C-alpha positions, 0 to 999 in steps of 0.5 A, a space after each residue: 365751324 367749332 370754336 375753341 372750346 367746343 367739341 364734335 358733339 357741341 358739349 364744352 371742350 376743357 382742352 379747348 379752354 385751357 388752350 385758348 387761355 394758355 395761347 390768348 395770354 392776358 387781355 390788355 387795354 391801352 390808353 389813347 396816351 400809350 404809343 400803339 406800337 406797344 401791343 407788337 412788344 405785347 405780342 403774346 397777349 391780346 391788346 386792344 386799343 381805347 380808341 379801337 374798342 370805341 372808346 376813344 375820348 371816354 373819360 377815365 372814370 368811364 374807361 374804368 368801367 367799361 374795361 373792367 368788363 371785357 379786359 384783365 388789365 389797363 396800360 396807361 401813362 396818365 401820371 394823375 389816374 390814381 388821384 384823379 379817379 378813386 380806384 378802391 372797388 375797382 376789378 381791373 389791374 392797372 399799370 402805369 408807365 412813367 413816359 409815353 415816348 416809345 424808346 424809353 417804354 422799348 428800353 423797359 419792356 421787359 420790366 413791363 412783361 415781367 409784372 404782366 407775367 406777376 399778374 397772369 401767374 395771380 389769376 384766377 384769384 380774386 383780382 384787386 386793382 393795383 396801380 404799379 409804375 413801370 420805368 421807361 
């Protein structure tokens, strides 16, 4: 069976790589404190939870280090993250929700999607960590 980025002769298929990237959207990690149903609201992107990644109860600094190697964007509702962790030098974008309550998040999902699309438009330029509050 061929992967999305391999041609029949085994050479890389650039169209496959581009197509896969366009379909996949942004690779997102949802923090434990974020309601899992949020992933359904971000169906155009690849969303995984910290629990699914096997990172349940991993502390913020270690979690960010693990996430940097595998995802582009970390979504959290941890209001103290920027104060608890030194984010300088991090190579992951962070979006902070103002709440972990699903209804307000659903009401502000258009704003969250816009923030993700703005991030996506910057890729593949060098990533600078940024923490942006999304009101809910």
